N, C-alpha and C positions, 0 to 999 in steps of 0.2 A: 335808718336809710332815708326815710321820708324827711327827717329833720335836716340832714346834711345836703340832700339834693335840692329840696324845695327852698330851704333857707339860704344855703350858700349861694345858689344861683340867683335867688331873688334879690339878695343884697346888692350885687353888682350888675346883674342883668336887667333888673327892673328899676331899682331906685337910682342906679347910676346911668344906665345906657338909654333909658327912655325919657322923653320929656314929661315933666309932671310939675305940679305945684308943690307947696311945702310938704315935706314928709311928716307923717303923724308921729306922735310919741311912741306908738307901738312899733313903727318901722325903725325909729331911732333905737329903741330897746333891742329889737332883733339884731340889728347891725352891731350894736354895742356888745351884746352877749357873745356873738360869734367872734368878734375881735378879742375879747377877753379870753375865750377858750383857746385861741391861737397863741396869745401872749403867754399863757400858762404852760405851754409846751417848752421843752428845754431851749435855752437861748444861745447855745454855743455853736450853732451851725449844724454840721452834718452828723447828728447823732445816729442817724440811720447807718451811716458809713462805719461808725464805731461798732455798732452791732454786727455789721456785715463782716468785720475783720475778725470776729471771734469765731474760732474754728472748732468743730467737733463738739459743740454744746448740745446736749439733748434737751429738748423743750417741747412745748405743746402749742398748737395753733388752733384757733376757733374754726370749726367747719360748718357749724349751724347755730342759729339763734332763733328762738321761738318765743313769741309773746302771746299770751291768752288772757281773757278777761275773767271776772269773778265767777262767771258761769261756765268757764272752761272752753269758751269759744275762741278759736284762733282769730287774731286780729292782725298779726304781722309775723313774718319769718324770713330768714335769710339762709341760703345754702351757698357754701364756698368751695372752690377747688383751687389748688396751688401747684406751682412748680416745685422741684425737689427741695430747694433750700430757702424758700420764702415763707415768712410767718406772719404773725399778727401781734399787735401791742394794745393792751387795754389802757384806757384813759382814766386814771384815778383822780383827775382834777375836778372836772365839772360834775359828773355823777348825778345829774339832774334827770337825764333822759335814760330810758332803758337801753338805748343804743350807745353804749360806752366803748364799743369798738368802732372807731371812725371809718366806716366803709367807703366814704366818698373818696374817689380816686381823682378828683378834679386836679389836673396838673397846673391849672392857672385859676385865677379868681379865688385865691386862697391866701392865707397869711404868709408873710415873708419867712423863708427858711424851711418851709414845709411844702413848697410847690411840687417837688418831684418825689417826695418821700411819704406817700400815704402810709398809714399805720397798719393797714391790712393789705398785704401784697399778693392779692389773689390773681389767678388767671381768669376765673369765671365767678361772678356773683349773681345768683338768682334771687329775686326779691318777690315775695308774695304778700299781698295786703288787700284791703278793701278797695275795689275799683270805684273811683268817685263817679264814674258814668253809669255803672250798672248796679252799684251798691252790693256787689257780691265779692266774696273772698276768692282770690286766685292769683296766678302769676301776672305780675304787673310790670316787671322791669328785669332786664338781663344786661349785665355789664361784662365786657371782655377787656382785659388788660395785657399789654406786652411790655417787656422790660429788656434792658441791655444786660451785659455780663456782670455789672456791678449793681444790679437791682434798681436802677433809675427807671422811672416810668416813662417809656418812650411814647406810648399812645394808648388810648382806650376808646371803646365805642359803647355807647349807652343806648339801649333799645327799649322804648316804652311801648307797652301793649295795652290798648284800651279800645273801647267800642267806637271812639271817634277818630283816632288817628293811629298811625304806626310811625313814631318819630325816632330818628337816629341822631344822636349827638356824637360827634367825633372830635377827639382831642389829640394833639400831637405836640411833642416837646423836643427841644435840642438842648445840649449840655456843653459846658466847657470842661477843661482838663481837670478841674477840681470837683467835677460831678455836680456843679450847680447849674440850674436851669438858666438858659440864656434867652430862650423864646418859647412861647406857647401859642398854639392856634386852636380855635374852637369853631366848628362848623355845625350848624343845625341842618341836617340833611332831610329835605322834604321831597318825596317822590323822586329820589335819586339826585336832586339838585341841592348844592351847598347854599344854604340861605343863612342870614343872620351871622355872618362871619366876623370873628374878632381875633385879634392877636395881641400878645403882651410881650414886652421886652424887659429884661432885667439887667441892671448894671451893678457891678461889685467893686469894692476897693481892693487894695493890694493884699489885705488880709482875708479876702474872699467873703466879706460881709456885704450883704445886699444894701445898697444905698439908694436905689431908685427903681421903680417899675412904671411902665407906661402902657396904657391900653388904647388900642386903635379899633375902629369899627369900619367895615366895608359898606359904604353907602353910595348907591348910584354908580357903582363901578370904581369908586375911589376910596383909599384908606384915609381916615381922619382920626387924629388923636382926640380922645374923649375924657381921659383922666390921667393923673400922674400922682404917684405916692413917693415921698422922700422919707428916708430913715436915718436917724441920728443916734450915735453911740457915745456913752460916757467913757468907755474903755474898750478893750478888745472883745468884750462879751455882752455887756448890757445894752439893750436897745431902749434908750431913754425917751425917744420922741418919734412919733409917726405923724406926718402931715399929708393929708389926702385932699387933692384938688380935682374938681370936676365942675361941670355946668349941667345940671339936670333939667333946666328950664329953657335952654336955648338950643334949637335944632339946627342952627346955622354953622355948627362946628367952629366956635371961636377958639383961638389959640391961647387966650388968657382965661384962666379959670379962677373962680372964687374958691377959697378953702372950705371944704365941706365937713371935714372932721379932723380933730387933733387929739392925739393920745400922748400924755406925758406920764412916764413910768419911773418908779424907783425899785431898787432891788436890794436884797440883804447881802451879807458877806459871802453867802454861798451862791449868789447870782440867781436867787429865786425871786419871783415877782412879789413885791411888797405892796405897792399902791399903783393905781391907774386913775389919773384925772382926765376926764373926757369932755371935749367941747364939740358941739355940732352946729352947723349952719342952719339958722331958723328961717332963712329966706331973706334976711336983712343983715344979720350979724352972726359972727361965730360966738356962741354963748355957752356957758358952762352947763353941762348936762348930768354927769354922773361922777361919783367918787367911790372907788372900790378899794378895800383893804383886805390883805390876806395874812394868815398866820400859819405857822408850820410847827410840827412836832419833831424834835430831834433833827436827824439828818435826812428825813424823808423828802423826796423831791416834789411830792404833791402837797397842796395846802390842806389843813384840817379845819380851817375856819375862813369864811368869806362873808364880808358884810358890804352892802352897797347902799349909798345914799344918792338920791336924785334931787337936782335943784328945782325948787318951787319958785318960778319966776314971778308969780302973782304975789306971794307972801315974802319973797326974797329970803329964803332960808333953805338949808340942806335937810330934806325930809328923809327919814329912814325908809328903806324900801324892801330890802332883801337880806336874809341872814341864813347862811348854811353852816352847819356844824357836823363834823364827822367824828365818830368814835372808832378807835383802832382795836383790832383783836390782838391776841398774844404774839402773832407773827408780824404785826405791824401794818396790816391792811385794813381798810375801812370795812366795818361790819354793819354799821348803821349810819345813815345820813339823814339829818333832820333839816328841813327847810321851813323858815318862818317868813311871813310877810308882816308889814307894819300896819296896824289898824289906827288910822289917824283919829277916828272918833273915840276909840277907847284909850288912845295914847299908849299902846302896848304892842309887843310882838305877839302874833297869833300863829298857831301851827298851820301848815299847809300840806306838806307831804312828809312821810316817814318811809325810808327805804331800808330794807334788811337784805344784806348780801352774805351768802355763804360761799365757801371755797372748797375746791377739790384737794386731793393730796399734794398736788403740785403748786398749791397756792394760786390757782387761777379761779376766777369767779365761776361759780356753779349755778346759782340762781340769784335773781334780784326781784324782790317783792316790793311793790309800790302801793303804799297805803295813803289814801287821801282823806284829809280831815273834813268832816261833814258839819262843821260849825259847832259841834258839841263834843265829839270824840273821834278817835280813829277806829274804824270798824275792825272786827276780828279777822276778816278775810281781806286780802289785798285786792285792790281794784284791778291791777294788772300784775302778772308774773312773767318774768323773762327767764328762760332756761338756756344755758350755754352748753354746747357739745364740742369736744376737742379730739384731735388726733396727735400722736407723738411724731416728732420729726427731728432731724439733726441739722443744725445750722453749720454748714461745712464749706463756706466760701471764704477765700482769702484774697484781698485786693489791696493794691496801692500802699504797701508798707515800705518804709525806708530801709533798704538793705544795708546802707552804710551806718545808720544810727542804731538799728535794732541790736539788742543785746549789749549796748554800751552803757547800761545802767545796772547798778546793784540795788535791790530792794530788800531790806532786812530790818528787824528780825521777822522771819516768816516760818511758822505761825507767830502772831503777835497778840498781845493783850490790848493793844490800842494804838500805839505810836509806831509809825513806819518811817524809816530813813531811806531816802532815795539819793543815790550817789552816782554821778557820771564816772565812767571808767576812762582814764587817760585825759588827753586834751580834747575837750568837747564843749566849745563855747556856743551855747544856744541863745543866751540872753534870758529867755523864760520858756516855761512849758505849761500847758494846761493838764492837770492831773484829774482823771475821772475814775470813779469806782462804780462798777455795775454788778448786779446779781446775775445768776445763771440765765434769767429770762431777758437780759438786756436792759433792765430798768436802771436808770442812773440814780445813785443814792448820794453821791457827794462829788463836788467839782470845785477845784481851786486852781488859780493861776499863780505860779511862783517863779521867782528868778532862779536860774541855774547857771552860774558862771564859775564852774570849777569847784564849787562847794556843794555841800549836801542840802537837799530839801527835806522838809519833815511834813508828814501828813498824819493827823490824828483821826483814827476811825473808831474810837472807843464808844461812840454813840450807836454804832451799827450792832445788830444782833449777831450772835455767834454764827459762823458759817463761812462758806467759800465765796469769794468775790473776784471780779476781774479788775485789775488795775491797768489803766491805759494812759500813756503819755503822748501828747501831741505838740507839735511846734505851732508857730503862728499861722502857718498855711493850712493847718489841719491834718498834716501828714502824721500817721501813727509811727512814733519813734520806738515805743516799747510797750509790750503787753504781757502780763503774767497773772497767774492765779495767786491770790493771797488769802490766808486763813485767819479769820478773827476768832480767837479762842474765847 
């Protein structure tokens, strides 16, 4: 929670919205890591909506997360309460921090496509940690969220409690018919007065892909644009370029901004992020900063290796910086995560952290143990241990399905040993569909876009483990055309 609240808001509310000199490498790195985390999330739009259309699925949702140090002393914990049909999603991608359930409900100042779909759909989140003012452990923050009938986050209020102030941050969203956010408002309420007000507007193309967002600040009673982000796609799915414009040094609110950051991305055939090439504005020019590469195992949607190089402007070469490798258990989930950093003096990768994850009977994370290398070895006891607690619930919401197209497809053979045939019934000219495969917890395992013009489409799921999955077909607008359970033998 500390990571997502402090880092997410500092990225745009400090480095973007306030006047400052050149950003440091540490600030670049913070912003870069956060953007990478967002890019690693599914890139096909409203994945939350797909999960919402799955009815009657028994699942689990996290209700508490507790972190303690090697002496057994509590250092951080979260307690959550939900509405009847709202759950949580674990982030198997980054897995660097103990908070791998993204609790941040920020409806704006976040990465495109995820503005209104936080991965933990709580009504109330209570956060306990070490109070930086008193240096004592206690309740530090409480967040309240409200949602519409299709689980879009309409608003939330964040209350921080410490010895110096009692600050309330209030966020509000509006949405279009496709359930994409069109505007977001943020007010920092001090003594009942809305201060530091910001608003963000979002524009979409005909395929409901975000193509632009703009942020405004209320200054001296007037709204002024302070940043703009443009998004470019190679096809209907892959976000291949992000251009971010702002002026962090001029307080006169100019209308022309220099480009502060640029992300150029590539994807594999399954639309999973393969590479990210990053440039940042150094105060004079837009210069190359980082190059990230990702590897995947089988059809898993999360990466199993991530290596990062950062550009050394002094010596003019790409310097190794970061390397993450995950090992998967027999069920296909990460059970160890090793992070290495590059020692330029030794010219070798050196260990930094070793994480060990165990799972409950429902394949949800049970504990995460964080071991930190002490320059000679990993100690036998973890420096920090995070324990997750769950409750059972049933996702029983059905929304926005096409009644005219539903059940106009045949999917066979079912059960299957690997190859599925998808056939339209009768005259049904769609042009193309996006085919997605989910497990019972709503995790996407496979996604393909295929033409469907009166003939059959084929989907190979032989890389998936034996079990029951949900097959979902969508048109270009994101409307669910067909959904059914399929069994991989």
